[in-house]
N, C-alpha and C positions, 0 to 999 in steps of 0.2 A: 769222268769216264772211268767204267771197269777195268781195274789194271790186274793182268794175270800173270803171276811169274812164269817165267820161262821154264820150257821142259814139262810143263804138266798137262795131263788130257782128259777129259771128261765123257764117260758114258752112263746112258740112262735108259732103260727098258722096263715094259710093264711084264713083270713074272705072274701076275694074277695070284701071289701068296694069300691075299687078302682084298687089296682094292680092285677095280676094274676101271677100265679107261683111263688110266692115269700111269705115271712113271712110278715105280715103287723099289726099282733095284738099281744101284749106283755105283760106278767104279770112278776112283780117282788114281790115276796114274802117273808117274814120273817117266820119263824115257830112260832116265839113269837111276842108280841106287841112291837112296836118301838116308839122311841122319834121321830116323823117327824116334817121337817122343810120347808119353801119354800119361794121363791122369784120370783115374777110374773111381767108381762108386765104391762107399766105404760101407754100403750095405751087406750084411752077411749073406743073403741070398744073391750071388753074383751070377749074372747071365753068361751063358756058353762063351759068347764073343769075349766079354771080358775076360773070362780065366784064360782063353785061348790068347788073347792080344797080351796080357800080362806075361805067359808063358814065353811068347815069341820076343819081346822086349826085353826079358831077362837074359836069353840067349844071345840075340845080336839086335842093334839098332840100326843095321843097315836092310832096310825095307824099301819097297817101289811103290806102296799105294793103300788105299782102303777100299773096302768092298760092303757096301751099307745095303740094307735092306729097311723097310719100313713097313709096319703093319703087324709084324709079329717079333716078339720080345725075343725067343729062344731063351726064355728064362723058367728056372725050376722045372726043367725038362731032364735033369739029371745026367748021369753020363751018356746018354743016348743023344741028349741035345748037343754036347760036346763032341760026339762022333759025325754029328749032323752038319755042326759048324766046319768041322774039318773037311767034310766033304765039299761043302761049297767052295771052299777055297781049293781045293785039288780042281774042283770043274773048272774053275776060271784060270786059275794058272796055268793049266794045261794047254788052253786055249791060247796064253800070251805067251808060252815057252819059258815061264820062270817058276821058280819054287813055292809051294804054297805057304812057306813060311815067309816069304817076300810080301805077302797081302795081310793085313791088319783086319779083323771084321768087327762091324759093327750094327747092332739091329735095335729096332724100337717098336713097340707096340704093344699088344695084348700079351701078357703072361700067361703061359702055362701050355699054349698048343705046340706042337711038335712042325717042324716044316713039312710040308709036302714036297720031299725029294724028285719026285717025277715032274714037277713044276720047274725046280731048279735045274733038273738036267736039260729041260728045253730052253729055259731062259738065258743061260751062261752061254752058249755059243752067239747068240744074238748080242748080249752085252759086250762080247769080245769083238764082234765084228762092228760094232758101233763105236769104238775107243775112237774118240778126236771129234764125234760129230755132234756132241752134246756141250752146251757152254756152263758156265759156274751157276747162272740163274736156272737153269733148267735140273743142273744136280741139286741147287738148295732146294727146289720145289720138290723133286722126288724123294726127300729125306723126311718131308713133312709129315706128319700124324694130325693132330688137331689145330697145327699152327694156320692163322689167317693169312700170313703172307711169308715169303722166304726172306730169310735174313743172311745176308753179306755184309761184309764190312773189308777194306783194303786200306793198305799204306805203302807209302816207299819211303827209302832210306839211301841218300846219297854221301859217298864219302871219296876221298881222293882215288881209291883202286875200284870204283863203280858205284852202280846203284842196285840196290836190293828189293826186290817187291814182297809183299805179304799179302795173302789173300785168306780170309776166313768166311767160313758158313757154319751156321748151326740149325737145330731144330729143338724146340721148347716151347711150349707155353703152359703147361699145368704139371702137377707134380714136381714143382721147383721149391728146392729150400737150400740154405748155405751148408756147405760142408761137402761140396762137391754137388753143384745142383743137378737137378735130372735134366740132361740132355744130351745131345749128340753134337760135337764139335769136331771141325776139321779145318787145319791152317796148314796152308802150303806157302814156302818160303825158297827162294832161289838164290839165298847167301850159301856161303861156306863157313859152316859152324862145328865147332866141338863138341861132340856127343853128350858129355858129360854136362858142360856149361848150357847146353841147347834143352836138355831135360830140365836142369834146374830155373832157367830163365821161363821155361814155360809153366812150372808148378807155381812160381812167384807172381806171375801175371794171371793165373788162373785164381790164385788166393785174393787177389786184387778185384777181382771181376766177376767170375762165374759164381766164385764163392761168397759172393757180398750181395745176393739176390734171393727174393723169396716171393712165391705167389700164394703156396698154401702150407707151406710147412711139412709138406710132404717129400719123400725122395724115393729112387725106383731102384731097380736091379741092374741097370744097363747104360748108366751114367758113364761117358767115355767122350774125352777130349784128346784128340790125336794132331800130332804137329810133325810135320815133314819138311827138312831142308835138303834141297839136291844139290846146291853149289853150282848151278847153271849160269850165274850171273858172274862179273868179275868182283863182286863184293865179297871179301874176308872178314868174318868177324874175328879177328885175331890181335885186337887191342882192346885197352879199356874204353877208349873212345868209341871204337866201332861197336862192340858190343852193347855198351850202354844204349847207343843209338838205336841199335836193333829192337833191343828189349823194350824202350820206350814205344816204338811203334808197335810191337807185338801186343803190348799191354793196351794201346789205344784200340786196336782191332778188337780185342778180347771185350773191352769195355763196352764198345760201340754195340758188339753183339748181344751182352748180356743187358743194355739197355733194351734191345729191340724184344728180348723175351718178356721183360716187366711190360712193356708197351702191349705186346699181344697178350699174355697171360688168359688165354682162353675168356675172352669177353670183357677182359680187363680194361677200365676206362682211366684210371689214374696210374701214375708213377709218384709214389712217396720216396723222396731222397731223404733218409734217416740218418743225421749224424750225432751220434753220443760223444760227449767231449767230458775231459776233467775226470774221468773214473779214477778208481784207486789200481785199476790195472787193465790191460785190452781184454782180458778175459772177462772181466764185471761188465766192461763196456759192450762186449760181444754179446754176453747172456742178455743185456738189456735191449740191446737193439733187436735180437730174434725174438723175444717175448712180445715187443710192440709190434713189429713186423709180421708176426705168424698170427696176432689177435684176430680171431673173426670179428669181432666188435670193433675193432680198430679199423678193419678192412671194410665192413658195411657200413661204417660212418663215412668213410672215404667216398663209399660210391654214392651216397646219399648227399654227399656235400656237406655233411654237418662236421663243424668244426669241434667236436666234443672231445675236449682235451681231457677229461677225466678217464675215459677210456684208456688214453695213452698214459697218464701217471698210474692207473691202477694195474696197467700191463708192467710199468716199470717196477712197481713195489713187489708185484709176484714171480718176477726174473730169476730171482735168487743172487743177484748181483748184490754186492756191499756197498752200501751207500747211506748218506746222512741224508733224509728226506727233507730236512730241513733246509739242505742247500739246493737242492733240484731246482732249475729254472728251464721253462719250457717256451720255445718260439716257434712261431707259423711263420716262414720267412724272417722278414724283421720286425716282425709283430710279437711281443713279449706276453704271454697271455695266463703264465705261472710263474712266480719268482718268490725263491727262497723258501718253497714249502706252501704258498698260497698262491688264491687267483689274485690277478691284478683287476683292478676295478675297471669298469667301462663296457658298453655294447660291444663285446667280443665279436657276437654273431654279426653285427654289422659292417665290422671292421674286416672280419675275415672273409666275408661273403665273395668278393673279388678273387682271393686267393683259393679258396674251395671250388670256384668253377672253372679254373685252369686243369690242364691234364697233368702237369708236372707241380707238385706240391713239397715245398722244403719243410721239414721239421727238425730241428735243433735241441738237443737237450744237454744242459751243461750242469756238472754235479761238484766240481771244486774239491775233490777228493785225492786229485793226483794227475798223472799225465795220460792216463789209459784212454784211447780211443777206439771207436768203430764207425764204419760206415755201411750202410745198406741201402739197396733198391727193393721197394717192396711194392706189389699190386694192390687194388682193392678188390672185393668179392661183388661180382655182379651176377644178376639172374640168370646171365647167360652162361656162367662157369657151371652152376647146377645143372642147367639142361644138358651141357656138352658131357659131363661126367656122368650124369645119370643115363646117357645113351649111349656111352662110348662102345661097348660091346655088342649094339645094335646094328 
């Protein structure tokens, strides 16, 4: 059963910015000030809402919630886009009787077009009036673009001083790559937390989840994950034990959401769980994992249920990672197909056929060069992926 942290409300309306006959404007609001934290894209072209979010959190982590629109990214819109972004916050904050700086903006959609501010003027009062009328599922649907399904995950943590709830939602299916994967993510929590620790914990969890997935090797201008903790429960993350428990639950939520992104993957049919072990360093392991996970040839082989290990080995070899090819061993699940630099004898196609028919496929590479390791979730490339992205602006 969906578990909603105390003191948070949701609102969704149709603004008509791009979509018709669906909600595309969302407000996540806490009854009381929260401790806010955020992690953002490293793309040089940072969207207006990313710039505004970062400035706001730099000045104060005390915020009330997030204002999210789907359909228009408000990216590559110059100073005018930043002005538009701030104006949207003012419109909603005025109705809520709070400061614009208490809301963090997030946008997703087509890059380039500026907002139609007349539509924002009309939508903002309706959004404010609807606070509390939407539920998390409706909110998760309203932030979608090419997603096939809403993505939500939740956990709870119990301690002597009470129970904390964590709820997360995200949108993302394409333009997904490690190093702040392309997505919008929102996490709400009713625990009492220290602002510095909360930001650090959120960043650690994102590095182990959203930064360990890839759909197409592409990244965007709007990548944002925001986390809010309002202290509405009796749970206080003020000891090593309570902090570790809360961070473990936060990681579970983030990893569950990350899996859903790869499961969706704009027409994806496979989820490859790739582990590189025994590298000379973590960096070498990451280089290899990303080269394999982003390879169009590996991805199309996954879609075709073809255990073409040669494509994986070739991607590893061009990854830029330092390793001894004679030590590389490759496994599909528990089946070894390539060992110590050469293929294992036998009818591998027949052995691997049952594995390749599954949605979840485990691939393990061991190198024997050190203690470096990396994990990555990667999707396949389907015909639908091409169709979706060819028609995205239509």
